[in-house]
C-alpha positions as CSV (number, residue, x, y, z in Angstrom):
1,M,7.1,17.2,-12.2
2,T,3.8,17.1,-14.2
3,T,2.3,20.1,-12.5
4,N,3.2,22.6,-15.0
5,G,1.6,20.4,-17.5
6,T,4.6,20.4,-19.9
7,T,7.5,18.5,-18.3
8,P,7.1,14.6,-18.0
9,G,7.1,13.3,-14.6
10,R,9.3,10.3,-13.5
11,L,6.4,7.9,-13.6
12,A,5.0,9.3,-16.9
13,G,3.1,6.5,-18.7
14,K,2.8,4.1,-15.8
15,T,-0.1,2.9,-13.8
16,A,-0.1,2.3,-10.1
17,L,-2.4,0.3,-7.8
18,I,-2.2,1.5,-4.3
19,T,-4.1,-0.6,-1.7
20,G,-5.5,1.7,1.2
21,S,-5.2,4.8,-0.9
22,D,-8.4,6.3,0.7
23,S,-6.3,7.6,3.6
24,G,-2.6,8.1,5.4
25,I,0.3,6.9,3.4
26,G,-1.6,5.3,0.6
27,Q,-3.5,8.4,-0.2
28,A,-0.4,10.7,0.1
29,T,1.7,8.4,-2.2
30,A,-1.2,8.1,-4.6
31,I,-1.4,11.9,-4.9
32,E,2.3,12.1,-5.4
33,F,2.4,9.5,-8.0
34,A,-0.1,11.3,-10.0
35,R,2.0,14.4,-9.8
36,E,4.8,12.4,-11.2
37,G,2.7,11.3,-14.2
38,A,1.0,7.9,-13.0
39,D,-2.6,6.8,-13.6
40,L,-4.0,5.6,-10.3
41,V,-6.2,2.7,-9.0
42,V,-7.5,3.9,-5.9
43,H,-8.5,1.1,-3.4
44,Y,-10.5,1.4,-0.2
45,L,-12.4,-0.9,2.2
46,H,-14.9,1.3,4.0
47,D,-14.1,5.0,3.5
48,E,-15.6,5.7,0.0
49,Q,-15.5,9.4,0.8
50,G,-11.7,9.2,1.4
51,A,-11.1,7.2,-1.8
52,S,-13.3,9.8,-3.7
53,H,-11.1,12.6,-2.5
54,T,-7.9,10.7,-3.7
55,K,-9.4,10.3,-7.0
56,A,-10.3,14.1,-7.3
57,E,-6.7,15.0,-6.4
58,V,-5.2,12.5,-8.9
59,E,-7.6,14.1,-11.6
60,A,-6.6,17.6,-10.5
61,A,-3.0,16.5,-11.2
62,G,-4.1,15.8,-14.8
63,R,-4.2,12.1,-14.4
64,R,-6.9,9.3,-14.6
65,A,-8.2,7.2,-11.7
66,V,-10.5,4.7,-10.9
67,V,-11.9,3.7,-7.5
68,V,-12.3,0.1,-6.6
69,Q,-13.6,-1.4,-3.2
70,A,-12.4,-4.6,-1.9
71,D,-11.4,-6.4,1.3
72,V,-7.7,-7.5,0.6
73,S,-7.9,-10.3,3.1
74,D,-10.2,-12.2,0.6
75,E,-8.8,-13.8,-2.1
76,D,-11.9,-13.6,-4.4
77,Q,-12.2,-9.8,-3.7
78,V,-8.3,-9.4,-4.5
79,S,-9.1,-11.0,-7.8
80,R,-11.9,-8.7,-8.6
81,L,-9.7,-5.6,-7.6
82,F,-7.2,-6.6,-10.2
83,D,-9.7,-7.7,-12.9
84,E,-11.3,-4.2,-12.6
85,A,-8.0,-2.4,-12.6
86,V,-6.8,-4.1,-15.7
87,T,-10.2,-3.6,-17.4
88,A,-9.7,0.2,-16.7
89,F,-6.1,0.7,-17.6
90,G,-5.1,-2.5,-19.6
91,S,-2.1,-3.1,-17.3
92,L,-0.4,-2.3,-14.0
93,D,3.2,-1.3,-13.6
94,I,3.5,-0.5,-10.0
95,L,1.8,-2.1,-7.0
96,M,1.8,-0.7,-3.6
97,N,0.7,-2.6,-0.6
98,S,-0.5,-0.3,1.9
99,A,-3.7,-1.2,3.4
100,G,-3.6,-2.9,6.9
101,V,-5.1,-3.0,10.2
102,D,-3.4,-1.7,13.2
103,A,-2.4,-3.2,16.5
104,S,-5.5,-4.2,18.8
105,G,-3.8,-3.1,22.0
106,T,-4.6,-6.5,23.5
107,P,-2.2,-8.4,25.7
108,V,-1.0,-11.8,24.3
109,A,-2.8,-13.7,27.2
110,E,-6.2,-12.0,26.2
111,L,-5.8,-12.0,22.4
112,S,-8.3,-13.8,20.7
113,T,-7.8,-16.1,17.5
114,A,-10.2,-13.9,15.7
115,V,-8.3,-10.7,16.4
116,W,-4.9,-12.2,15.5
117,D,-6.4,-13.9,12.4
118,R,-7.7,-10.4,11.4
119,A,-4.3,-8.9,11.4
120,I,-2.6,-11.6,9.8
121,R,-5.0,-12.2,6.9
122,T,-5.1,-8.5,6.0
123,N,-1.5,-7.5,6.8
124,V,0.2,-10.8,5.4
125,Y,-2.4,-12.7,3.2
126,G,-3.7,-9.3,1.9
127,Y,-0.1,-8.5,0.6
128,F,0.6,-12.0,-0.6
129,F,-2.6,-12.2,-2.5
130,C,-2.0,-8.8,-4.2
131,A,1.7,-9.4,-4.9
132,R,1.0,-13.0,-6.3
133,R,-1.6,-11.6,-8.8
134,F,0.6,-8.5,-9.9
135,I,3.7,-10.9,-10.4
136,Q,1.4,-13.1,-12.8
137,L,0.3,-10.0,-14.8
138,R,3.9,-8.9,-15.3
139,L,5.2,-12.3,-16.0
140,A,2.5,-12.7,-18.6
141,A,3.4,-9.3,-20.1
142,G,6.9,-10.1,-20.3
143,E,7.8,-6.7,-18.8
144,P,9.2,-5.5,-15.4
145,G,7.3,-4.0,-12.6
146,K,7.7,-2.7,-9.0
147,I,6.1,-3.8,-5.8
148,I,6.3,-1.6,-2.6
149,N,5.5,-3.2,0.6
150,V,4.7,-0.7,3.6
151,S,6.2,-2.5,6.6
152,S,6.8,-0.7,10.1
153,V,9.5,0.2,12.7
154,H,7.6,-1.9,15.2
155,A,8.8,-5.1,13.4
156,D,12.0,-4.2,15.2
157,N,10.5,-2.1,18.1
158,P,7.5,-4.0,19.2
159,N,4.8,-2.3,21.5
160,A,3.0,-3.8,24.3
161,G,-0.3,-4.9,23.1
162,G,0.8,-4.9,19.4
163,S,2.0,-8.4,18.7
164,D,-0.7,-9.1,16.1
165,Y,0.5,-6.0,14.2
166,D,4.1,-6.2,14.9
167,C,4.4,-9.7,14.0
168,S,2.5,-9.2,10.7
169,K,4.8,-6.4,9.9
170,G,7.9,-8.5,10.5
171,A,6.4,-11.1,8.1
172,I,5.9,-8.4,5.4
173,R,9.5,-7.3,5.4
174,T,11.0,-11.0,5.4
175,S,8.5,-11.9,2.6
176,T,9.8,-9.1,0.5
177,S,13.3,-10.3,0.4
178,T,12.8,-14.1,0.3
179,A,10.3,-16.5,-0.8
180,W,7.3,-14.7,-2.0
181,L,9.1,-12.4,-4.3
182,R,12.7,-13.1,-5.0
183,E,12.1,-16.7,-5.8
184,W,9.6,-15.5,-8.3
185,C,11.2,-12.6,-9.8
186,S,14.4,-12.7,-12.1
187,P,16.7,-9.7,-11.7
188,R,15.3,-8.2,-14.9
189,S,11.6,-8.6,-13.9
190,T,9.6,-7.6,-11.0
191,R,11.7,-5.6,-8.2
192,P,10.2,-5.9,-4.8
193,R,10.9,-3.0,-2.2
194,S,9.9,-2.6,1.4
195,T,9.6,0.6,3.1
196,T,8.9,1.3,6.9
197,R,6.8,3.8,8.6
198,S,7.0,5.2,12.1
199,C,3.7,7.1,12.8
200,S,1.1,8.5,10.4
201,R,-2.5,9.7,10.6
202,S,-4.4,7.0,9.4
203,R,-7.6,4.9,10.8
204,C,-5.5,3.5,13.6
205,R,-6.6,2.9,17.3
206,A,-4.4,4.5,19.9
207,F,-3.2,2.6,23.0
208,P,-4.4,3.9,26.4
209,G,-2.0,6.5,27.5
210,S,-0.6,7.1,24.1
211,A,0.2,10.5,22.9
212,P,-2.1,12.0,20.2
213,P,-0.7,11.7,16.7
214,S,0.8,14.8,15.2
215,P,-1.0,16.8,12.4
216,P,-0.3,15.0,9.1
217,R,1.9,16.9,6.6
218,S,0.2,18.0,3.5
219,P,1.5,16.4,-0.2
220,S,1.7,20.1,-1.2
221,S,4.0,20.9,1.8
222,P,7.7,21.7,0.7
223,S,8.7,19.2,3.5
224,F,6.6,16.4,2.1
225,S,8.1,13.7,0.4
226,P,6.5,10.3,-0.6
227,P,7.9,7.1,1.3
228,R,11.3,6.3,0.3
229,T,12.2,2.6,-0.3
230,Q,15.1,0.4,0.6
231,T,16.5,-2.8,-1.1
232,T,15.9,-5.8,1.1
Protein backbone atom coordinates (compact mmCIF):
# COMPACT_ATOMS: atom_id res chain seq x y z
CA MET A 1 0.00 0.00 0.00
CA THR A 2 1.00 3.63 -0.42
CA THR A 3 -0.61 4.96 2.75
CA ASN A 4 2.68 4.98 4.66
CA GLY A 5 4.37 6.88 1.84
CA THR A 6 7.21 4.37 1.54
CA THR A 7 5.97 1.11 0.04
CA PRO A 8 4.91 1.19 -3.62
CA GLY A 9 1.33 0.14 -4.23
CA ARG A 10 0.13 -2.37 -6.76
CA LEU A 11 -0.83 0.42 -9.17
CA ALA A 12 2.25 2.58 -8.73
CA GLY A 13 3.02 4.52 -11.90
CA LYS A 14 -0.38 3.81 -13.47
CA THR A 15 -3.10 6.23 -14.52
CA ALA A 16 -6.77 5.29 -14.40
CA LEU A 17 -9.88 6.88 -15.85
CA ILE A 18 -13.03 5.91 -13.95
CA THR A 19 -16.33 7.11 -15.34
CA GLY A 20 -18.93 8.00 -12.74
CA SER A 21 -16.27 8.43 -10.06
CA ASP A 22 -18.23 11.21 -8.36
CA SER A 23 -20.19 8.68 -6.28
CA GLY A 24 -20.85 5.03 -5.45
CA ILE A 25 -18.71 2.25 -6.85
CA GLY A 26 -16.75 4.60 -9.10
CA GLN A 27 -15.82 6.94 -6.28
CA ALA A 28 -14.86 4.17 -3.86
CA THR A 29 -12.72 2.47 -6.50
CA ALA A 30 -10.98 5.72 -7.44
CA ILE A 31 -9.99 6.30 -3.82
CA GLU A 32 -8.77 2.73 -3.43
CA PHE A 33 -6.80 2.93 -6.69
CA ALA A 34 -5.10 6.08 -5.41
CA ARG A 35 -4.15 4.28 -2.20
CA GLU A 36 -2.54 1.64 -4.42
CA GLY A 37 -0.49 4.30 -6.23
CA ALA A 38 -2.54 5.29 -9.28
CA ASP A 39 -3.21 8.79 -10.58
CA LEU A 40 -6.87 9.37 -11.43
CA VAL A 41 -9.05 11.00 -14.03
CA VAL A 42 -12.24 11.70 -12.06
CA HIS A 43 -15.33 11.88 -14.26
CA TYR A 44 -18.79 13.21 -13.49
CA LEU A 45 -21.97 14.26 -15.29
CA HIS A 46 -23.86 16.50 -12.82
CA ASP A 47 -22.31 16.08 -9.35
CA GLU A 48 -19.31 18.41 -9.42
CA GLN A 49 -19.20 18.45 -5.62
CA GLY A 50 -18.95 14.66 -5.49
CA ALA A 51 -16.18 14.71 -8.09
CA SER A 52 -14.31 17.36 -6.10
CA HIS A 53 -14.56 15.15 -3.01
CA THR A 54 -13.10 12.22 -4.95
CA LYS A 55 -10.25 14.43 -6.18
CA ALA A 56 -9.52 15.57 -2.63
CA GLU A 57 -9.41 11.97 -1.38
CA VAL A 58 -7.08 10.95 -4.22
CA GLU A 59 -4.74 13.84 -3.42
CA ALA A 60 -4.90 12.98 0.27
CA ALA A 61 -3.52 9.58 -0.69
CA GLY A 62 -0.56 11.34 -2.29
CA ARG A 63 -1.64 10.93 -5.90
CA ARG A 64 -2.63 13.34 -8.69
CA ALA A 65 -6.15 13.82 -10.00
CA VAL A 66 -7.99 15.84 -12.61
CA VAL A 67 -11.75 16.28 -12.82
CA VAL A 68 -13.54 16.18 -16.19
CA GLN A 69 -17.26 16.63 -16.85
CA ALA A 70 -18.78 14.73 -19.77
CA ASP A 71 -21.90 12.90 -20.89
CA VAL A 72 -20.67 9.43 -21.85
CA SER A 73 -23.72 8.87 -24.05
CA ASP A 74 -22.38 11.59 -26.36
CA GLU A 75 -19.55 10.44 -28.63
CA ASP A 76 -18.03 13.91 -28.99
CA GLN A 77 -18.00 14.47 -25.23
CA VAL A 78 -16.26 11.12 -24.72
CA SER A 79 -13.60 12.23 -27.21
CA ARG A 80 -13.11 15.42 -25.19
CA LEU A 81 -12.95 13.42 -21.95
CA PHE A 82 -10.09 11.32 -23.28
CA ASP A 83 -8.34 14.31 -24.87
CA GLU A 84 -8.31 16.10 -21.51
CA ALA A 85 -7.12 12.95 -19.75
CA VAL A 86 -4.21 12.48 -22.14
CA THR A 87 -3.32 16.17 -21.93
CA ALA A 88 -3.17 15.91 -18.15
CA PHE A 89 -1.27 12.64 -17.80
CA GLY A 90 0.16 11.73 -21.19
CA SER A 91 -1.36 8.25 -21.22
CA LEU A 92 -3.95 6.00 -19.62
CA ASP A 93 -3.30 2.50 -18.31
CA ILE A 94 -6.69 1.57 -16.86
CA LEU A 95 -10.27 2.30 -17.89
CA MET A 96 -13.17 1.55 -15.58
CA ASN A 97 -16.62 2.03 -17.08
CA SER A 98 -18.84 2.71 -14.07
CA ALA A 99 -21.10 5.61 -15.11
CA GLY A 100 -24.66 4.62 -15.87
CA VAL A 101 -28.35 5.23 -15.34
CA ASP A 102 -30.54 2.97 -13.23
CA ALA A 103 -33.84 1.29 -14.05
CA SER A 104 -36.78 3.56 -14.72
CA GLY A 105 -39.22 1.34 -12.83
CA THR A 106 -41.57 1.53 -15.82
CA PRO A 107 -43.45 -1.54 -17.14
CA VAL A 108 -42.64 -2.40 -20.74
CA ALA A 109 -46.15 -1.52 -21.91
CA GLU A 110 -45.63 2.01 -20.61
CA LEU A 111 -41.93 2.38 -21.39
CA SER A 112 -41.23 5.23 -23.80
CA THR A 113 -38.63 5.00 -26.52
CA ALA A 114 -36.88 8.02 -25.02
CA VAL A 115 -36.46 6.31 -21.62
CA TRP A 116 -35.27 3.09 -23.27
CA ASP A 117 -32.79 5.01 -25.43
CA ARG A 118 -31.42 6.87 -22.41
CA ALA A 119 -30.48 3.61 -20.69
CA ILE A 120 -29.03 2.00 -23.82
CA ARG A 121 -27.09 5.07 -24.93
CA THR A 122 -25.60 5.65 -21.48
CA ASN A 123 -25.04 2.09 -20.29
CA VAL A 124 -24.12 0.47 -23.62
CA TYR A 125 -23.04 3.16 -26.09
CA GLY A 126 -21.21 5.01 -23.32
CA TYR A 127 -19.16 1.93 -22.44
CA PHE A 128 -18.51 1.32 -26.13
CA PHE A 129 -17.35 4.89 -26.83
CA CYS A 130 -14.95 4.79 -23.89
CA ALA A 131 -13.64 1.29 -24.56
CA ARG A 132 -13.03 2.04 -28.23
CA ARG A 133 -11.04 5.20 -27.52
CA PHE A 134 -9.06 3.51 -24.75
CA ILE A 135 -8.15 0.56 -26.97
CA GLN A 136 -7.04 2.94 -29.72
CA LEU A 137 -4.73 4.70 -27.26
CA ARG A 138 -3.21 1.47 -26.00
CA LEU A 139 -2.69 0.08 -29.51
CA ALA A 140 -1.05 3.33 -30.62
CA ALA A 141 1.26 3.16 -27.60
CA GLY A 142 2.06 -0.50 -28.27
CA GLU A 143 1.47 -1.27 -24.60
CA PRO A 144 -1.07 -3.35 -22.65
CA GLY A 145 -3.96 -1.91 -20.67
CA LYS A 146 -6.87 -2.96 -18.48
CA ILE A 147 -10.60 -2.38 -18.94
CA ILE A 148 -13.09 -2.99 -16.13
CA ASN A 149 -16.76 -2.88 -17.09
CA VAL A 150 -19.30 -2.69 -14.27
CA SER A 151 -22.28 -4.93 -15.04
CA SER A 152 -25.01 -6.09 -12.65
CA VAL A 153 -26.50 -9.21 -11.13
CA HIS A 154 -29.77 -8.01 -12.64
CA ALA A 155 -28.56 -9.13 -16.04
CA ASP A 156 -29.36 -12.63 -14.71
CA ASN A 157 -31.96 -11.69 -12.09
CA PRO A 158 -34.17 -9.05 -13.69
CA ASN A 159 -36.61 -6.88 -11.80
CA ALA A 160 -40.10 -5.90 -12.92
CA GLY A 161 -39.88 -2.38 -14.29
CA GLY A 162 -36.18 -2.74 -14.94
CA SER A 163 -36.08 -3.95 -18.52
CA ASP A 164 -34.20 -0.87 -19.73
CA TYR A 165 -31.43 -1.23 -17.13
CA ASP A 166 -31.31 -5.04 -17.00
CA CYS A 167 -31.01 -5.42 -20.78
CA SER A 168 -28.25 -2.82 -20.91
CA LYS A 169 -26.25 -4.62 -18.24
CA GLY A 170 -26.62 -7.92 -20.06
CA ALA A 171 -25.24 -6.23 -23.15
CA ILE A 172 -22.26 -4.97 -21.19
CA ARG A 173 -21.37 -8.44 -19.96
CA THR A 174 -21.68 -9.95 -23.43
CA SER A 175 -19.72 -7.18 -25.10
CA THR A 176 -16.86 -7.60 -22.65
CA SER A 177 -16.28 -11.16 -23.76
CA THR A 178 -17.13 -10.92 -27.46
CA ALA A 179 -16.97 -8.55 -30.40
CA TRP A 180 -16.18 -5.18 -28.80
CA LEU A 181 -13.11 -6.28 -26.94
CA ARG A 182 -11.79 -9.76 -27.61
CA GLU A 183 -11.92 -9.28 -31.39
CA TRP A 184 -9.87 -6.11 -30.98
CA CYS A 185 -7.36 -7.23 -28.37
CA SER A 186 -4.51 -9.67 -28.62
CA PRO A 187 -3.69 -11.84 -25.58
CA ARG A 188 -0.74 -9.57 -24.80
CA SER A 189 -2.52 -6.22 -25.18
CA THR A 190 -5.66 -4.79 -23.61
CA ARG A 191 -7.32 -7.15 -21.13
CA PRO A 192 -11.06 -6.69 -20.64
CA ARG A 193 -12.80 -7.69 -17.43
CA SER A 194 -16.39 -7.51 -16.23
CA THR A 195 -17.51 -7.16 -12.64
CA THR A 196 -21.07 -7.35 -11.35
CA ARG A 197 -22.69 -5.35 -8.59
CA SER A 198 -25.70 -6.20 -6.47
CA CYS A 199 -26.68 -3.03 -4.61
CA SER A 200 -24.74 0.10 -3.80
CA ARG A 201 -25.60 3.61 -2.71
CA SER A 202 -25.46 5.73 -5.85
CA ARG A 203 -27.85 8.09 -7.55
CA CYS A 204 -30.42 5.37 -8.24
CA ARG A 205 -34.16 5.70 -8.00
CA ALA A 206 -35.93 3.18 -5.78
CA PHE A 207 -38.90 1.15 -6.99
CA PRO A 208 -42.18 1.69 -5.14
CA GLY A 209 -42.25 -0.58 -2.07
CA SER A 210 -38.57 -1.40 -2.24
CA ALA A 211 -36.45 -1.48 0.91
CA PRO A 212 -34.17 1.49 1.54
CA PRO A 213 -30.51 0.93 0.65
CA SER A 214 -28.17 -0.08 3.43
CA PRO A 215 -25.53 2.45 4.52
CA PRO A 216 -22.42 2.29 2.32
CA ARG A 217 -19.20 0.89 3.71
CA SER A 218 -16.41 3.38 3.94
CA PRO A 219 -13.31 2.74 1.80
CA SER A 220 -11.35 3.05 5.06
CA SER A 221 -13.37 0.28 6.70
CA PRO A 222 -11.47 -3.00 7.30
CA SER A 223 -14.34 -4.83 5.62
CA PHE A 224 -14.16 -2.76 2.43
CA SER A 225 -12.57 -4.14 -0.71
CA PRO A 226 -12.71 -2.71 -4.23
CA PRO A 227 -14.81 -4.59 -6.81
CA ARG A 228 -13.27 -7.92 -7.71
CA THR A 229 -13.11 -8.73 -11.38
CA GLN A 230 -13.72 -11.97 -13.17
CA THR A 231 -12.52 -13.16 -16.52
CA THR A 232 -15.38 -13.46 -18.96
